[in-house]
C-alpha positions in Angstrom: 0.4 24.1 -16.3 1.2 21.1 -14.1 5.0 21.7 -14.6 4.6 25.4 -13.8 2.8 24.5 -10.6 5.5 22.1 -9.7 8.3 24.6 -10.4 6.3 27.1 -8.3 6.0 24.6 -5.5 9.7 23.8 -5.5 10.6 27.5 -5.6 8.3 28.1 -2.6 9.8 25.2 -0.8 13.3 26.5 -1.4 12.2 30.0 -0.2 10.7 28.5 2.9 13.8 26.5 3.6 16.0 29.6 3.4 13.5 31.5 5.6 13.5 28.7 8.2 17.3 28.8 8.2 17.3 32.6 8.6 14.7 32.4 11.3 16.7 29.7 13.1 19.8 31.8 12.9 18.0 34.9 14.3 16.5 32.9 17.1 19.9 31.7 18.2 21.5 35.1 17.8 18.6 36.7 19.8 19.0 34.1 22.4 22.6 34.9 22.8 22.5 38.7 22.5 19.4 39.5 24.5 20.4 37.5 27.6 21.9 39.7 30.3 24.1 36.9 31.6 24.2 33.2 31.2 23.7 31.2 34.4 26.3 28.6 35.0 25.7 25.5 37.0 28.3 22.8 37.8 27.3 19.1 37.6 29.4 16.1 38.4 28.2 13.5 35.9 27.5 10.2 37.6 24.5 9.1 35.5 23.8 8.4 31.8 21.3 11.2 31.1 20.5 14.8 31.9 16.7 15.3 32.0 15.6 18.7 30.9 12.0 20.1 31.3 10.5 21.7 28.2 7.7 24.3 27.8 5.9 24.6 24.5 5.6 28.4 24.9 9.0 29.0 26.4 11.6 31.0 24.5 14.3 28.9 22.8 17.6 29.2 24.7 21.1 28.1 23.9 22.7 25.6 26.2 26.5 25.1 26.3 28.4 22.3 28.0 32.0 23.1 28.9 34.7 21.1 30.7 37.8 22.9 32.0 36.9 25.9 29.9 36.6 24.0 26.7 33.4 23.7 24.7 32.0 20.2 24.5 28.5 20.7 23.1 25.9 23.3 22.4 22.2 22.9 21.7 19.0 25.0 21.8 15.9 24.0 23.8 12.8 25.6 25.2 13.7 25.3 28.8 10.5 25.5 30.9 10.3 28.5 33.2 6.9 27.7 34.5 4.7 24.7 33.6 6.4 21.6 32.1 4.9 20.2 28.9 7.3 17.3 28.4 10.9 16.3 29.0 13.9 15.8 26.8 17.1 14.0 27.6 20.8 14.5 26.9 23.1 11.4 26.9 26.2 12.4 28.9 27.8 9.0 29.2 31.1 10.3 27.7 31.4 12.8 30.6 30.9 10.3 33.4 33.2 11.1 36.3 33.8 14.6 35.1 32.4 17.9 36.3 30.7 19.9 33.5 29.6 23.5 33.4 26.1 23.8 32.0 25.5 27.4 30.8 22.2 28.8 29.7 20.6 32.3 29.8 17.9 31.2 32.2 16.9 31.6 35.8 18.5 29.4 38.5 15.0 28.2 39.3 14.5 26.9 35.8 17.9 25.3 35.7 17.5 23.7 39.1 14.8 21.3 37.7 17.4 19.7 35.4 18.5 16.4 36.9 20.6 13.4 36.0 19.4 9.8 36.0 20.1 6.5 34.4 16.6 6.6 33.0 15.0 9.2 30.8 12.1 11.1 32.4 8.9 9.3 31.5 10.6 6.0 30.7 7.8 4.1 32.5 5.4 5.1 29.8 7.8 5.0 26.9 6.3 3.6 23.7 2.9 3.3 25.3 1.9 6.9 25.1 -1.6 7.6 23.8 -0.7 8.6 20.2 2.6 6.7 19.9 2.5 4.6 16.6 2.7 1.0 17.5 4.1 -0.6 14.4 6.0 2.4 12.9 9.3 3.7 14.1 9.3 6.9 16.1 12.2 8.4 18.2 12.0 8.5 21.9 11.9 12.3 22.0 11.9 15.3 19.7 11.6 15.9 16.0 12.6 13.5 13.1 12.5 14.0 9.3 14.6 12.8 6.4 15.6 9.1 6.3 19.4 8.8 6.1 21.7 6.0 5.1 19.6 2.8 5.6 21.9 -0.1 5.2 22.1 -3.9 5.9 25.4 -5.1 7.4 26.3 -8.3 9.3 22.7 -9.5 9.7 21.6 -6.1 11.1 19.6 -3.3 9.6 20.8 0.2 10.4 18.6 3.2 10.0 19.7 6.8 10.4 17.5 10.0 10.2 17.5 13.7 10.6 16.9 14.3 14.3 16.4 17.4 16.5 16.2 15.6 19.9 15.8 18.9 21.8 12.3 19.8 20.8 9.4 19.3 18.4 10.3 21.8 15.7 12.5 21.7 12.6 15.8 23.3 13.5 18.2 23.2 10.6 21.2 24.5 12.4 21.2 21.8 15.1 20.2 18.6 13.3 21.8 15.4 14.4 21.8 11.9 12.8 19.5 9.6 14.8 20.4 5.9 14.7 18.4 2.7 15.3 19.1 -1.0 14.5 16.8 -4.0 13.8 17.0 -7.6 12.9 13.7 -7.6 10.9 13.0 -4.0 9.8 10.1 -4.0 12.3 11.4 -4.1 15.8 13.9 -1.2 16.3 16.4 -0.3 19.1 17.3 3.4 19.3 20.9 4.2 19.9 22.8 7.4 20.8 23.0 9.8 18.0 25.5 8.9 15.3 26.5 12.4 14.3 26.4 15.7 16.1 27.3 19.3 15.2 31.0 20.0 14.4 33.1 22.9 13.2 31.7 22.6 9.6 28.1 22.7 10.8 25.1 20.6 11.3 25.0 17.1 9.7 22.2 17.1 7.1 21.0 14.2 5.0 23.1 11.6 3.3 23.7 7.9 2.8 25.7 4.9 4.2 27.8 2.4 2.4 30.1 -0.5 3.3 33.6 -0.2 1.9 34.2 -3.9 1.2 37.6 -3.5 -0.5 39.0 -0.7 1.7 39.0 1.8 -1.2 38.9 4.6 1.3 41.7 3.4 3.4 39.5 3.6 6.5 39.6 -0.2 6.8 38.0 -3.2 5.1 34.2 -3.3 5.7 34.2 0.2 7.2 30.7 1.8 7.4 31.1 5.1 5.6 28.5 7.9 6.0 28.3 10.6 3.4 26.4 13.7 4.6 25.9 17.4 4.0 27.4 19.8 6.6 25.3 23.0 6.9 26.9 26.1 8.3 24.4 28.1 10.4 26.2 31.4 9.8 27.1 31.3 6.1 24.4 28.9 5.0 27.0 26.9 3.0 26.3 23.3 2.3 29.3 21.1 1.7 29.8 17.3 1.5 31.6 15.3 4.2 32.5 11.8 5.4 32.3 10.0 8.7 33.2 6.4 9.2 32.9 3.5 11.6 35.2 0.5 12.1 33.1 -1.0 14.9 29.9 -1.8 12.9 28.3 1.5 13.4 28.7 1.8 17.2 30.9 5.0 16.9 31.8 7.3 14.0 34.8 9.5 13.3 34.9 12.4 11.0 37.4 12.3 8.0 40.2 14.8 8.5 39.9 15.9 4.9 36.4 17.2 5.1 34.8 18.7 3.2 35.3 16.4 0.2 33.0 18.5 -2.1 32.3 22.2 -2.0 30.4 23.2 -5.1 28.5 26.3 -3.8 30.6 28.7 -5.9 30.5 26.5 -9.0 26.7 26.1 -8.8 26.2 29.7 -7.8 23.9 28.3 -5.1 24.0 27.1 -1.5 21.5 24.3 -2.4 24.1 21.5 -2.8 23.1 18.6 -0.5 22.0 15.1 0.3 24.7 12.8 -1.2 23.5 9.3 -2.3 26.5 7.0 -2.8 26.8 3.5 -4.1 29.3 1.2 -5.8 28.7 0.8 -9.6 30.0 -2.7 -10.3 30.2 -2.6 -14.1 32.5 0.4 -14.0 34.3 -0.5 -10.8 33.7 3.0 -9.5 31.9 4.7 -6.7 29.0 7.0 -7.8 27.5 9.9 -5.9 24.2 11.5 -6.8 24.0 15.0 -5.3 21.2 17.5 -5.4 22.7 20.7 -6.8 20.5 23.8 -7.4 18.0 22.5 -9.9 18.6 18.7 -10.2 20.8 15.8 -9.6 24.6 15.8 -10.3 26.5 12.5 -10.8 30.0 12.2 -9.5 32.6 9.4 -9.8 35.4 8.3 -7.4 37.9 5.5 -7.1 39.0 6.2 -3.5 35.7 7.5 -2.1 37.3 10.8 -1.2 38.2 12.6 -4.4 35.2 13.1 -6.7 34.8 14.2 -10.3 31.5 15.6 -11.6 30.3 13.7 -14.7 26.8 14.9 -15.5 23.8 16.8 -14.3 20.1 15.8 -14.6 17.4 18.5 -14.0 13.9 18.1 -12.8 14.1 16.6 -9.3 14.5 18.3 -5.9 16.8 17.2 -3.0 17.1 13.8 -1.1 17.9 11.6 -4.1 17.6 7.8 -4.2 19.0 5.8 -7.1 18.9 2.1 -7.8 18.4 -0.6 -10.5 15.4 -3.0 -10.5 14.3 -5.9 -12.8 11.3 -5.2 -14.9 8.4 -7.6 -13.9 10.9 -9.7 -12.0 13.0 -10.4 -15.1 16.7 -10.2 -14.0 17.7 -10.0 -17.7 15.8 -6.8 -18.2 16.6 -4.1 -15.6 16.0 -0.3 -15.5 17.3 2.5 -13.2 15.0 4.5 -11.0 15.9 8.0 -9.9 13.7 9.8 -7.4 13.9 13.0 -5.3 12.7 14.2 -2.0 9.0 13.7 -2.9 7.6 10.7 -4.5 8.5 12.0 -8.0 10.7 9.7 -10.0 12.1 8.8 -13.5 12.8 5.4 -15.0 15.8 5.2 -17.4 19.3 3.9 -18.1 22.6 4.6 -16.5 26.2 4.0 -17.7 28.0 5.0 -14.6 28.3 8.6 -15.5 25.0 9.8 -17.0 21.4 9.0 -16.4 19.0 9.0 -19.4 15.3 9.2 -18.6 13.2 7.0 -20.8 9.8 8.4 -20.0 8.0 11.3 -18.1 8.3 12.1 -14.5 5.8 10.0 -12.4 4.8 9.6 -8.7 4.7 6.4 -6.7 2.9 7.8 -3.6 0.4 10.5 -2.7 -1.3 12.0 0.2 -4.8 13.4 0.8 -4.4 16.4 3.0 -0.8 16.7 2.1 0.4 15.5 -1.3 3.9 15.1 0.1 2.9 13.3 3.2 5.6 10.8 2.2 8.9 12.6 1.8 12.7 12.0 1.8 12.5 8.2 1.3 15.7 6.1 1.1 16.2 2.5 0.3 18.4 0.0 2.1 21.8 -0.6 0.6 23.6 -4.0 0.7 20.5 -6.1 1.1 20.7 -9.8 0.3 19.2 -11.1 -3.0 19.2 -7.6 -4.5 16.0 -6.8 -2.6 15.1 -3.1 -2.6 13.2 -1.9 0.5 12.6 1.7 1.3 11.5 3.7 4.4 10.2 7.2 4.1 9.7 10.2 6.4 6.0 10.4 7.3 4.9 14.0 7.8 2.6 13.2 10.7 1.7 15.0 13.9 1.0 13.3 17.2 -1.1 15.5 19.6 0.5 16.4 22.9 3.3 13.8 22.6 7.0 14.4 23.4 7.9 13.6 19.8 6.7 14.4 16.3 6.9 13.0 12.8 7.5 9.3 12.1 8.9 6.7 9.7 6.4 5.1 7.4 6.1 1.3 7.1 8.9 -0.3 5.1 7.9 -1.2 1.6 9.4 -3.4 -1.1 10.0 -1.6 -4.4 9.5 -3.3 -7.8 9.0 -2.3 -11.4 5.7 -3.4 -12.8 4.1 -3.2 -16.2 0.6 -1.7 -15.8 -2.1 -0.5 -18.2 -0.5 2.9 -18.0 3.0 1.6 -18.7 6.0 0.7 -16.6 5.7 2.0 -13.0 7.5 1.9 -9.7 5.3 0.2 -7.1 5.6 -0.1 -3.4 4.1 -2.8 -1.2 4.4 -3.6 2.6 7.3 -5.9 3.3 6.3 -9.6 3.7 7.6 -9.5 7.3 4.4 -7.7 8.3 2.8 -11.1 8.7 4.8 -11.7 11.8 3.0 -8.8 13.5 -0.5 -10.4 13.0 -2.1 -11.0 16.4 -5.6 -12.3 15.4 -7.1 -12.8 11.9 -10.6 -12.9 10.4 -11.6 -13.7 6.9 -15.0 -13.3 5.1 -15.9 -14.1 1.5 -18.6 -12.9 -1.0 -20.0 -9.9 1.0 -21.4 -6.5 -0.1 -20.4 -3.3 1.7 -23.3 -3.4 4.1 -22.4 -6.9 5.3 -18.7 -6.0 5.4 -19.4 -3.0 7.6 -21.4 -5.3 9.9 -18.5 -7.7 10.2 -16.1 -4.8 10.9 -18.3 -3.0 13.4 -17.0 -4.9 16.4 -13.5 -3.7 15.6 -13.2 -0.1 16.8 -10.1 2.1 16.7 -7.0 -0.1 16.9 -4.1 -1.5 15.0 -5.1 -3.2 11.8 -3.8 -4.8 8.5 -6.8 -5.2 6.1 -6.9 -6.8 2.7 -9.8 -7.0 0.2 -10.6 -8.1 -3.3 -13.5 -6.3 -4.9 -15.2 -5.1 -8.0 -16.9 -1.7 -8.6 -19.2 -0.6 -11.4 -18.6 2.4 -13.7 -19.6 5.8 -12.3 -19.6 4.5 -8.7 -17.4 6.0 -5.9 -15.7 4.2 -3.0 -15.0 5.9 0.2 -13.2 4.5 3.2 -13.4 6.1 6.7 -11.6 5.4 9.9 -11.9 7.1 13.3 -14.1 9.8 11.8 -11.5 10.5 9.0 -11.9 9.9 5.3 -8.7 8.0 4.3 -9.7 7.2 0.7 -12.1 8.5 -1.9 -11.7 6.9 -5.3 -14.0 6.9 -8.3 -14.4 3.8 -10.4 -12.0 5.3 -13.0 -9.2 5.1 -10.3 -9.5 1.3 -10.3 -9.1 -1.3 -12.9 -12.0 -2.9 -14.7 -12.8 -6.3 -13.1 -11.3 -7.3 -9.8 -9.2 -4.9 -7.7 -7.1 -5.3 -4.6 -6.7 -3.0 -1.6 -4.4 -3.3 1.4 -4.7 -1.0 4.4 -2.4 -0.4 7.3 -4.0 1.4 10.3 -1.8 2.7 13.2 -2.7 5.2 15.9 -2.1 8.3 13.8 -1.8 7.2 10.2 -3.2 5.0 7.4 -1.3 3.6 4.4 -3.3 2.3 1.6 -1.9 0.2 -1.3 -4.2 -0.3 -4.4 -3.8 -3.0 -7.0 -0.4 -4.3 -5.8 1.0 -0.9 -5.1 0.1 0.9 -8.3 -1.4 3.6 -6.0 0.1 4.2 -2.5 -1.9 6.7 -0.4 -0.7 8.0 3.0 -2.8 10.0 5.5 -2.4 11.5 8.9 -5.5 11.5 11.1 -6.9 14.9 12.0 -9.3 13.6 14.6 -9.9 10.5 16.7 -13.4 9.1 17.3 -14.5 5.7 18.4 -15.6 4.8 14.9 -13.7 1.9 13.3 -13.2 1.2 9.6 -16.2 1.6 7.3 -16.7 1.4 3.5 -19.2 3.5 1.6 -20.1 3.4 -2.1 -22.4 5.9 -3.9 -24.4 3.4 -6.0 -24.3 0.1 -4.1 -22.2 -1.7 -6.7 -19.1 -2.7 -4.8 -18.9 -6.5 -4.2 -16.1 -7.9 -2.0 -15.0 -11.4 -3.0 -12.6 -11.7 0.0 -12.0 -9.5 3.1 -9.3 -10.1 5.7 -8.7 -8.3 8.9 -5.6 -8.8 11.0 -5.1 -7.1 14.4 -1.5 -6.0 14.8 1.0 -6.5 17.7 3.1 -3.6 18.9 6.7 -3.6 17.8 7.7 -2.1 21.2 8.9 -4.2 24.1 11.4 -4.0 26.9 14.2 -5.3 24.7 14.2 -2.2 22.4 13.9 0.4 25.1 
């Protein structure tokens, strides 16, 4: 029955996605066809940004930017006609010194509030907004979802993601690739979008690799992005390439796009999210591509021409695929294949075919939303074969000019547990550099622990505890009036257990027994109550409790 429910859930997700795409298309078509006449305004671009007022209840309208009669960009936005709820910005640096024609089916009064500036509207409060996460990455404005192409190159971490910078809704026809860089995977600087809409469609999810041997002909050490292009009209999904020869500052589309068009062969438009890496034993590039009902494996020598080798059913979209040592033994490694959710298989791989060696498992879970963690990707090209992943956190932030977030980076490892070999995730060790103040207590019961914690109200915390719990007891953890964990004794090990908790302004992430369980929750309410533990039968004993207040990752240098 569990498998039936899963199939039903995936079928529903696919139906919802097709519905969202259709609705997105109809919105744009209605925007175009119902307008009597688009209003044109001329703007000589002298500043970096156009600031545009947005109304949450305003109708979505299509903007177009033309220069000398040629289309340069188009994007939809809920241009505020009356009250303004928040502001978005458009980077128009490339048009400096030129006169653009901004066209939109709106009143002149509404358009007149658009203005240019070298600062985005609200920059004085950027990253200090009430519900802005303080040690999780969020974009300056708009919607974010799937993690795309995280990669380490020349001492810099690059992170890309699915971005709709024009509003706070998922708009499949106008997704961009957001881009940020970091030196430590904690403090991020957001850059202009890496990929925008082109003639093949919206750039959906994908991956990034470094072409160390110039196999592609784009240049030695070119950063190559593989992504799905989604056509808003036909709904086709094809695979494409963009590349950078300036360390990710700018990207150029490959003239031979698309490199893979398998819609007809698969009898489905669901062909997306390429994951690419170099398979050293076979001296070949491998692409893992979601197609219809599972993951297809392709090979290539030149990164452009691809041959399908096999297909593995049972996972849905956004694949990640990597090899890890078992219990730290470099002489014993296994491959991990996971899809858009936290579902994964452990098995073997010969460069062409993946063979699962056990059942499908999960490495993360939610409370209010089982897939609170989604579309995770791990960094390629990291030193010492380290495997760190970042996931899309499906979190809302009330009345903020952005929505959704990236979860905290976690180290992946394969660990032998009482229930067999499992993929486990734990916060990266760099988290310790964010500790501001620290407290430690030993040998306390829950009542004493709560007394110690009572002076720490809602805030930013990293908490660790070692404890025991008797049979038939239940442990609950509350924060800010929200239940963020409810485990029975059977969810823990016999004897001593560990728990690690990250608390940011809108989310909690909990790691039980070294990452054997990873639980993510988005807060639904915000009270002044801090962290409290509750057990049903007064059997929990804490041998050690640590509380670290956390510093914000945001400062002037990354704005």
